[in-house]
C-alpha positions as CSV (number, residue, x, y, z in Angstrom):
1,M,-7.9,-52.0,-25.4
2,R,-5.5,-50.3,-27.8
3,I,-8.3,-48.1,-29.1
4,I,-9.3,-47.2,-25.5
5,A,-5.7,-46.5,-24.6
6,T,-5.3,-44.2,-27.7
7,S,-8.5,-42.4,-26.8
8,V,-7.3,-41.8,-23.2
9,L,-4.0,-40.5,-24.6
10,F,-5.7,-38.0,-26.9
11,L,-8.1,-36.9,-24.1
12,S,-5.1,-36.4,-21.8
13,L,-3.3,-34.4,-24.5
14,G,-6.4,-32.3,-25.1
15,V,-6.8,-31.5,-21.4
16,T,-3.1,-30.6,-21.1
17,A,-3.4,-28.2,-24.1
18,L,-6.6,-26.7,-22.7
19,F,-4.9,-26.1,-19.3
20,A,-1.9,-24.5,-21.1
21,D,-4.3,-22.2,-22.9
22,N,-6.0,-21.3,-19.6
23,I,-2.6,-20.4,-18.0
24,K,-1.7,-18.2,-21.0
25,D,-5.1,-16.5,-21.0
26,A,-5.1,-16.0,-17.2
27,E,-1.6,-14.4,-17.3
28,S,-2.9,-12.1,-20.1
29,Y,-5.8,-11.0,-17.9
30,L,-3.5,-10.5,-14.9
31,N,-1.2,-8.3,-17.0
32,Q,-4.2,-6.3,-18.3
33,G,-5.4,-5.9,-14.8
34,I,-2.0,-4.7,-13.6
35,D,-2.0,-2.1,-16.4
36,K,-5.4,-0.8,-15.3
37,H,-4.3,-0.9,-11.7
38,T,-1.3,1.3,-12.5
39,L,-3.7,3.8,-14.1
40,Q,-5.9,3.6,-10.9
41,D,-8.7,2.0,-12.8
42,F,-9.3,-0.3,-9.9
43,T,-12.8,-1.4,-11.0
44,G,-11.5,-2.4,-14.4
45,A,-8.5,-4.1,-12.9
46,I,-10.8,-6.2,-10.6
47,K,-12.8,-7.4,-13.6
48,D,-9.6,-8.6,-15.3
49,Y,-8.3,-10.2,-12.1
50,S,-11.6,-12.0,-11.6
51,K,-11.4,-13.3,-15.2
52,A,-7.9,-14.6,-14.5
53,I,-9.2,-16.4,-11.4
54,E,-12.1,-17.9,-13.4
55,L,-9.6,-19.4,-15.8
56,L,-7.1,-20.4,-13.1
57,P,-8.9,-20.8,-9.7
58,K,-5.6,-21.3,-7.8
59,Y,-3.9,-18.2,-9.2
60,A,-2.4,-16.7,-6.0
61,E,-1.0,-13.6,-7.8
62,A,-4.5,-12.8,-9.2
63,Y,-6.1,-13.0,-5.8
64,E,-3.4,-10.8,-4.2
65,S,-3.7,-8.2,-7.0
66,R,-7.5,-8.2,-6.8
67,G,-7.2,-7.9,-3.0
68,E,-5.0,-4.8,-3.4
69,A,-7.4,-3.2,-5.9
70,K,-10.3,-3.8,-3.5
71,Y,-8.2,-2.3,-0.7
72,N,-7.7,0.8,-2.9
73,L,-11.5,1.0,-3.3
74,K,-11.9,0.7,0.5
75,D,-13.6,-2.7,0.1
76,Y,-11.8,-4.0,3.2
77,T,-13.9,-7.2,3.5
78,G,-13.1,-8.1,-0.1
79,A,-9.4,-7.2,0.3
80,M,-9.2,-9.4,3.4
81,Q,-10.9,-12.3,1.7
82,D,-8.6,-12.2,-1.4
83,S,-5.4,-11.7,0.5
84,C,-6.3,-14.6,2.8
85,K,-7.0,-16.8,-0.3
86,A,-3.7,-15.8,-1.8
87,I,-1.9,-16.8,1.4
88,Q,-3.8,-20.1,1.6
89,L,-2.7,-20.9,-2.0
90,N,0.9,-19.7,-1.4
91,P,1.9,-19.3,2.3
92,E,5.3,-17.9,1.1
93,Y,3.8,-15.0,-0.8
94,S,5.2,-11.8,0.9
95,K,3.0,-9.3,-1.0
96,A,-0.2,-11.0,0.1
97,Y,0.8,-10.5,3.8
98,S,1.5,-6.9,3.0
99,V,-2.0,-6.4,1.5
100,R,-3.7,-8.1,4.4
101,G,-1.6,-6.1,6.8
102,R,-2.5,-2.8,5.2
103,T,-6.2,-3.8,5.3
104,K,-5.9,-4.5,9.0
105,C,-4.1,-1.2,9.5
106,D,-6.9,0.7,7.9
107,L,-9.4,-1.2,10.1
108,Q,-7.3,0.0,13.1
109,Y,-6.2,-3.5,14.0
110,Y,-2.6,-2.4,14.3
111,T,-1.2,-5.3,16.3
112,G,-2.5,-7.8,13.8
113,A,-1.2,-5.7,10.9
114,I,2.3,-5.6,12.4
115,Q,2.2,-9.4,12.6
116,D,1.4,-9.6,8.9
117,F,4.2,-7.1,8.0
118,N,6.6,-9.1,10.1
119,K,5.8,-12.2,8.1
120,A,6.0,-10.3,4.8
121,I,9.5,-9.0,5.7
122,E,10.6,-12.4,7.0
123,L,9.7,-13.8,3.5
124,D,11.2,-10.9,1.6
125,S,13.7,-8.6,3.4
126,K,13.5,-6.2,0.5
127,N,9.7,-5.6,0.7
128,A,9.8,-1.8,1.0
129,E,6.0,-1.5,1.2
130,A,6.0,-3.9,4.3
131,Y,8.6,-1.8,6.1
132,G,6.7,1.5,5.3
133,S,3.4,0.1,6.3
134,R,4.7,-1.5,9.5
135,G,6.2,1.9,10.3
136,E,2.8,3.5,9.9
137,A,1.2,0.8,12.2
138,K,3.9,1.5,14.8
139,Y,3.2,5.2,14.5
140,R,-0.5,4.6,15.2
141,L,0.5,2.7,18.3
142,R,2.7,5.7,19.3
143,D,5.9,3.7,18.9
144,Y,7.6,6.7,17.3
145,T,11.1,5.3,17.5
146,G,10.0,2.1,15.8
147,A,8.1,4.1,13.2
148,I,11.3,6.0,12.3
149,Q,13.4,2.9,12.1
150,D,10.9,1.2,9.7
151,S,10.4,4.3,7.6
152,C,14.2,4.7,7.3
153,K,14.4,1.1,5.9
154,A,11.5,1.7,3.5
155,I,13.3,4.8,2.2
156,E,16.6,3.0,1.9
157,L,14.8,0.4,-0.3
158,N,12.7,2.9,-2.2
159,P,14.0,6.5,-2.0
160,K,10.7,7.8,-3.7
161,D,8.4,6.4,-1.0
162,V,6.5,9.6,-0.2
163,E,4.4,8.0,2.5
164,A,7.5,6.8,4.3
165,Y,9.0,10.3,4.4
166,C,5.7,11.6,5.8
167,C,5.4,8.8,8.4
168,R,9.0,9.5,9.5
169,G,8.3,13.2,9.6
170,A,5.2,12.7,11.6
171,A,7.0,10.5,14.1
172,K,9.7,13.2,14.4
173,L,7.0,15.9,14.8
174,N,5.6,14.0,17.8
175,L,9.1,13.7,19.3
176,H,9.4,17.5,18.9
177,D,12.2,17.2,16.3
178,Y,10.6,19.9,14.1
179,T,13.7,20.5,12.0
180,G,14.1,16.9,11.2
181,A,10.4,16.6,10.4
182,I,10.6,19.6,8.0
183,Q,13.5,17.9,6.2
184,D,11.4,14.8,5.6
185,Y,8.4,16.8,4.4
186,N,10.7,18.8,2.0
187,K,11.8,15.5,0.5
188,A,8.2,14.2,0.2
189,I,7.2,17.4,-1.6
190,E,10.3,17.2,-3.8
191,V,9.2,13.7,-4.9
192,S,5.4,14.5,-5.1
193,P,4.8,18.3,-5.3
194,K,1.0,17.9,-5.1
195,Y,0.9,15.8,-2.0
196,G,-1.3,17.8,0.3
197,D,-0.5,15.9,3.5
198,A,3.1,16.8,3.2
199,Y,2.4,20.5,3.1
200,Y,-0.1,20.2,5.9
201,L,2.4,18.4,8.2
202,R,5.2,20.7,7.3
203,G,3.0,23.6,8.2
204,L,2.5,22.1,11.7
205,A,6.2,21.5,12.0
206,K,6.9,25.2,11.1
207,E,4.4,26.2,13.7
208,G,6.4,24.2,16.2
209,L,9.4,26.3,15.3
210,K,7.3,29.5,15.8
211,D,7.4,30.2,12.0
212,K,3.8,31.5,11.9
213,W,3.9,32.8,8.3
214,G,5.7,29.7,7.0
215,A,3.1,27.6,8.7
216,L,0.2,29.5,7.2
217,E,1.7,29.4,3.7
218,D,2.1,25.6,3.9
219,L,-1.4,25.1,5.4
220,S,-2.9,27.3,2.7
221,K,-1.2,25.2,0.0
222,A,-2.4,22.0,1.7
223,G,-6.0,23.3,1.6
224,E,-5.6,24.2,-2.1
225,L,-4.6,20.6,-2.7
226,G,-7.7,19.2,-1.0
227,K,-6.6,18.9,2.6
228,T,-9.6,20.7,4.0
229,K,-8.6,20.2,7.6
230,A,-5.8,22.7,6.9
231,Y,-8.3,25.6,6.9
232,E,-9.2,24.7,10.5
233,E,-5.6,24.9,11.5
234,I,-5.2,28.3,9.7
235,Q,-8.1,29.7,11.7
236,R,-6.7,28.4,14.9
237,I,-3.2,29.9,14.3
238,Q,-4.7,33.2,13.2
239,K,-6.7,33.4,16.4
240,G,-3.5,32.7,18.4
241,G,-4.7,29.2,19.4
């Protein structure tokens, strides 16, 4: 019996050591994935996140991160599956609700997206991404006042959130506050000088103020930065439409 007990003890210690190694290696793969994610190597990041999950099948952070990488590759089915799994493993994981909400938003399921963002904010009142994304969902539902409120909160938490400035500006644009919209687009361009959407929207706001040449200049810049729809707007303005 003593020999058996000793054998069980050594086996237990071996399993514990193996599990500890798995945790360490899984964390290493997660961190490698995050580094690649930051460099926008989403495919490489997914491989590392998958390896982390292989080593630690209940690793909620790896599922959430892989879901976000899949979202960035427009693999919405994969993003939904991974964010749901992260939430299943950790129902208090704010970022996982944000990823799932953004996925729903891109799939035009705005009401469901807002529900996820509400939960993300309930769990973490400083989740700037959730506020910004909820603002975008409200904008899509034409709740411009709500979009402005959420964008303001996102900017308060993260003053360099370019998309929040653009969302707030777009909401103001729809409320015919052209001057306020231009101020937001100015800030977005200050933070990210090559963000074509900001020039495009600022051009439309300037058109609202009857600043034809300012509008054409911004739309031309937006086109140079890859916003091809800007050229259609240029032709429309030039034709007096």
